[in-house]
N, C-alpha and C positions, 0 to 999 in steps of 0.2 A: 594578855593584858597589855594595854598601851601604856608606855611611860613617856612623859613629856619632858624633854631635857634640851636646854640650849646652854651654851657656855655661860657660866655665872658672871663672867666679866661684863658681858653685854647687858645683863640684867642690872648690874651695879651701875653701869653708865646711865641707864634709864632713871634709876633712883636719884643719882646725882643731878640729873638734868632738871628735877622738879623739887629741889630742896625748898623748904619753907611751907609745904602743904600742911593741912591740918593733921595732927598726930593721930595715930591709931588709938582706938579706945575712947574717943570723945564723941559726944552727941552734939552736932552743930545745929541745933534747932533754934528758932527765934524765941525770944522771951515770951512767956505767957501761953505757949502752945500746949496746954494741958487738957485738951479735949479728948485725947486718946485714952484708952483704958489699959494702963500698964498691968503686966503680970510679973510674978516673981521669977519666972523662967525655970521653975523646977521641972524636972522630967516627969512624965506621967508614969503610972505604975507599969512595971514590966520593962522599962527602958533602962534599968540599971546597967552599969558597965559602959555607958556612953559618956563621952566627954561633955560635961555640962556647959551651959551658957545662959545668958540672961536676955530676955525680951522686955525688960523693964524700961520702956522708952515711950515717949509721946512724940509721934511723928508730926512734922510740919504738914499742914493740910490746906494750904492756899489762903486766899483772902477774899472777902466780899468785894473789895476794890483792889484789883491787882496793881493799880498805879501807886498804891500805898503799901504794897507788900515789901517787907524787910527781911524775909527769909533768905538764907544763902541758896546758891544754885544747887548745892548737894548737901544733904544731911547724912552723916556717917554715924552708924551705931555698930559697935563691936560686940557681937554675940559672945565671943571669947577672944583670946589673943590671936587666934589664927583664922577666925571666921567673922566676916564683916558684911553688913547690910547697908546699902546706900539707897537713898531715895532722891529723885529729882523734884525740883520745885514745881508745884502745880500751876503757878503763874507763868512759868516758862514753857510748860507742856501740861495740858490738862490730864494727860495719861499718868503723869507722876509715877513712872515705873520704878520698881525695886530692882537693884543690881546686887549680885552676890559675889563675894571674893573669898575663895577657899585657898589657904596657903599650906603647903606641905613642906617636907624637909628639903626638897630640891627644886620645886617649881610651884606655880600657883595657877588657879583657874579663875577667870572672871566670867560669870554667866550673864550675858546680854551687855550691850554697850549703850543702852539708853535711847531716849527719844529726841535728843538734840545733837547738833554738831559742835557744840561748845567744848572747849578743852577742860572744863571744870572737873569732869568725871576722871579724866586721866590724872589731873593734878591731885585729886583726892585719893586715888587708888595707889599711885606709885609708892608713897611712903609705907604702905601696908605690906609690900612685897619683900622687904629685907634684901633687896638686890637679886632676888630670884627671877628666873624667866617666867613670863606670863603667857598663858593660852587664853585668848578671848574666844569664847564660844557663845552660842545663842540658844535660848529655849526654843525659839522658832524665828522665822524670817520676816515677820511683820515689821514695818518701819519704825515703830516705837521701841523696838528691841535691837535694832541694828544701825540706827542713825549715827551713832558715835564711832562706827568702825574706822572711818577715815582719820580720826584723831589718834588711833592706835596703829594703823597700817604704817609700816616702815619704821616704827620706833625700835631702837635697839632692845633685843631680848624679848620682843613681843611677836607672837604668831596669832593671826586672826583666822579662825576656821571659816571656810567658805560656806555659802548658804544652800548649796545643792545637797541632795540626798547622798550622792557619792562622797562629797567632802565630809559630811557628818559621819557617815559610816567609816570612812578612812581614819578620821580623827579619833574615834572611840572604839574601833575594832568591832563594829556591829556586822556580823557575817551575813545574816539574813534579815532584811527589813520587812516588817517591824517586829518580828517575833523573838529575835535573839537580842540579848542584852550585851552591851559593851562595857568596858571598864577603862578607867584612867588612873594611873598611879602617880601621885604628886610627890612621892617620896615618903613612904610610911603612912600614907593617907590615900586609901583606895576609894574611888567613886564608881558606883554602878550607873550606867547610862541606859535608859529605857526609851525606846521609840514609842511615842504616844500620839500619832497623827489623828486628825479629826478637827481640831480648831484650825490647824494649818498643817500642810503636808509633811513638813520636816520637823515637827514638834518633838521635843525630847523632855524627859524628866531626869533629874540627877539625884541619886541617893548617896549621902555621905556616911560611910560606915563608921567614921570616927565620932560624929555627933548625933547620928540618927536623924538628921534633917533631910526631908524629902522636898526638893525644889520642883515645883509643878508648872511654872510659867503661867500661861493663860488658860491652861486646861482645867485648873481648879484653884480658885482664890476667892476671897470674900467680895464677890461682885457678879457682874453679868457674864455668864459663861457662853460666849458666842460660839456656835457650832456650825462649821461650814460643811462638814461631811458627817451626817448623822450616824450612818451605819459604822463608819470607821471609828468615830469617836466612841460609840458604845462599846465596840470591841476593845479599844485602847483602854478605856476606863475599867473594863472588866479585868484586863491584864494588870493594870496598875493596882487594883484592889487586891488581887491575888498576891502581888509582890508585897504590898503594905501589910497584909495579914501575916506574912511569913517573916517579917523583919521588925526589929524594934524601931519605932518611929517616935522621935521626940516632938517634932512639930512638922506640919505641912506648910510650906511657905511658897506662896504664889508671887505673881509679878505686879499686882495692883491691889488697891483697896477701893471698892465702889459701893460697899454696904454701909449703912448707918449702924449705930449700936442698937437700934431697935430691930428686933427680928423681922425678917421678910421685907424690910424697907431699904431700897437702894437709892443712891443719889441720881439725879437726872444725868444721862450720858453727856459728857463734855463739860460738866461743871468745873469751875476752878476754885471752889470753896467747899470744904467738907468738914464742918464742925461735927463733933460727936461721932467720930468714925468708929467703925468696927475695928477690932485689933487685926493685925496682919496674919497672925498664926491661926491655922486650922489644925485638925488632928487626924489620925488614921481613921477615926470613926466617920469623918466627913468623906473620906475616899469611899468607904463602904456605903455610906448614905447615898452618895452620888451614883454609884454603880447600881444599887438597888432601885433607885428612882428611874434610871435609864432602862433597866430591865422591865420595870412595871409599865413604863410608857410604851414599850414595844418598838417595832421596826419602823413605824411611821412617826415622824416628828410632830409634836403638838403644834397647833396653830397659834398659840399664845405662849408667852413666857410662863415658866412654872417656878414660882418663888418658894424657896426653902428659908429657914431661919438665917442661914449664913452664906447663901449663894442663890443665884437665879439661873435656872437652865433656860437658855435663850437660843433656839435654833433658827431664828429669823435671819 
């Protein structure tokens, strides 16, 4: 099991350097952003024993005219005191990726560094760490998930994981790619790290044993599931479905929202305005649904996208 640790004094120096950032536990959404469908955040049946949290949040979702957009660069929602979800402004980047920060007793993990090179993400994340060292990792190496690396590189108390397979394996102790799972101990908070290539060659998923959150990046989220390697993706999703069936899953959280609240209807790719969005969270049942659909489609990718109520399989 990998344990991430850097001298706490360096992490404290990073925290001191960004004083005055938005406090943890606040939702920095623009007024009137009520088009999302909030949930009460209760855990599903069978997930007892997990540390609870709330997804009662309306996410900022861009503007019809971005010249008039008044949303902040980053919206922060604290799922609980040590688990944080941040979204970037769609008018700054149409991808509007979600970034996750998990804080343990001795260190913290940030999954993805976002789609812009602005320092707003670092400013928002630093107060959440409590002076603890930070490991910046990536769900995968596409540009909208690694663009912010430069704002974290060289910062006191921060380690940024490389984007190569060797770097990912070393960071999480994945012995054999992609079949072996790795782990990361943040200090009383153990994460399981699963290699799930197919959307991108170095793609991983992270399961948090403390909350039961399964972070799936671009491999599964309410949106267009672009598949670059059909055979590998099918195998990865079968392995992910087996894992999800064997573990208590509170929520499946991906890296984007691209679906509307209307089943089977997604927004046009590249839009900067998404009123009436689908909620961020999916469930373990969606992992099983995706695996079953891929099995039924067989070894040859379909010629056209295949819409489901909450995601679209798109091998183009």
